[in-house]
Steps between C-alpha positions, in 0.01 A plus 500: 500500500644456154317317221718209619347429844839392638628859474408786732631855465510732803608858553538703814612812680866439407425541126617146424294247306542136593407200289406198710462134414190393691582131476845541652385790722814696416592825327644431155628849415460871570435793268599860559215735422719803430849534360571797724595476865172639641255219569125553510240252624334268249129585479377296204603222265346295223612199296464491125270210416779307325689497831843608373467870587360709781457869581556646847457854629590707799406807696692734266269478194736270311465139395731247347444219255701190594587172333560192710857470369618849612517651848466861377212657305480446125312828461407789727144633496355812660161660549470767233476846651520372857721671753604229739151346514523138610389223264219311675385262227666326204335288235694340216359435156462132403744556213767613750577814300297752701438580864250739659604689813261682731537724801268634767468845341208388280676592173547240228833572329 
């Protein structure tokens, strides 16, 4: 759920993120995780506390920072030194300027 409890963000095997309005029980919009044609499953996502941005990641070690007003990533992020390691956990900084990504390899980038 977003900081606004009426919004729910989901991601799945198709690599597409969907923003839902829980009051209307309908999808409001979709976000494409990658700009390239190859889609990878969404493994993790986190809302920035202000609620205007979120970060989502996939099985390819990459993550994207999204704004609610754009359907494509504002910025691409990657695990430093990782070779295709999936991003399992994301945590955004309260100031919305930083995000921590973690994978199952036990290394903190």
